Structures are given as C-alpha cells and as structure tokens.
N, C-alpha and C positions, 0 to 999 in steps of 0.2 A: 504492501499499498506505498503509495507518495505521498510526501509531506509536502502540504502546501502552505503557503503565508499570500492572504488576502490583503490588498488594499482598496479605503473604500473614499468616497469623498465626503469631506468633513461637512460640504453644504447640507447632505443628503441624511446627515445620520441622526437629526433627531424626525427624522418622519421616517425611517427604516431602521428596524432593528435587526438586517443582516438575517433572520430568518430563512429565506429563500436562499442567499447564499450556502448558508448552512445544509441546507434539505437537499439540493443538487450536488454537492461537494462529495456528501457521506453516502449518496445514494450513486455518484460517477452517472450522471447527467447532463445536457446540456453542454455548460463549458468544459467540464470534465467528463464528457464523455470517452474520448478515447483512453482518459487513462483511467477510467473505472472510480469505484469508490477511492476517494481519499481521507487524508487524515489532515485537520487546519490546525497550526501547528502558530498561529497568526493571523491576528484581525486587527488592523490598525486603520486610520484616516491619511489621506496625505498631505495631510498639515495644512489644509485651506489654500484659495489661492494664491499662487499660482499651481502647487502641487510641488513644490522644491525638496517638498519632506520626504516625499516618496521615495526617493533615490536613496537615501539614509536606512527609510524605515525598510526597504525593500533588500538590501545588502545586511542590514541588521537581522532579518528574519532566516536569511541563507547562511549564514554566521550560525544562527542558533537551529539548524537544520533543516530549515525549506530547501524541498527539489526544486518545485514550481511556485513560481510568484505569479498571482491572477489579480489583474484590474478586474475590481466588481463591475457588474452594468451601470452601477450610478456613474463611473469614471463616462466611460464607453459609449453605451447605448441610453444614459439619461435619464435610467429608472428610478425612482416612481414617477419624476416631476416632469418626464418627456421633454428633460434640457440636457443634450451631452456636452460631458466639462470640455470647452473651447480650449482646455489645456494638453487633450488627451493625449496628441502625436507628440508633443515634447515633453510630456511624463511618460509614456511608453518609451520614446527614444533612449530616452534616458534612463531608466532605469535598465531597461537591454543592454546598454552599452556598460554599466555599474556592476551588472549580477554576472557579465559575459556566456560567452555561448552555451556553457554547459548546463546552465539553469534556461529553463525552458519558461517564458514568457505568455501567459493567457492573457485575453484581452475583453474577454468577459463571462460573467460567471452562469448567468439566466437571463 
C-alpha cells in the first residue's frame, strides 16, 4: 500500500473537511485508481495564496515517508466552490521540481 501526502487549498478548508479525499484514497478510486487503496500519511494546506508553502510541505511529507504527493481537487478542479486555484500550474511545477522524479505527483483526488 502506497503512502500518500495530500495538499489541499487553505481557502476551502472551512467548507470541506476532506472526507471525500480520505474516502477515495482508502478505496483506491478516482485520482488513486491506478494505485489502488493508499494510506494517507499527511494532509496539509498549501499555506494560502499563492501556495508557496506547498513546496516545503510536500518535501516534508516525502521526508517523513510519503511515496506519492496528491494535490487535492480543491486546488486543481475547484471543488467545492467551482473555482480552481489560479496558481495550480505554478504549485504543481514547483512541487514536482522539489520532490523529484522518483515521487509521483497526482493532480487531483476526486
């Protein structure tokens, strides 16, 4: 079972408790379908706009055992408010560069 760290949008945390992220991760569905059921080892926010803290937080989760980093759907798809993060591409690229090619980066959860 792969160990996953999830980064979520700080702007939506008061509207979303992350239950869908945990549900699809444990079931191995939607964004995790290609991995099967996974274990969440970290669940943090991006740190607020423009999401610069996501980079250090992703690296910290990897240093503590995460084998995969997932950007939650609130960042990439705008769930639940219907407004994707305008900084998504920059966050994704910066996180990918920091964690390196050996750690998978998933762009959505559900």
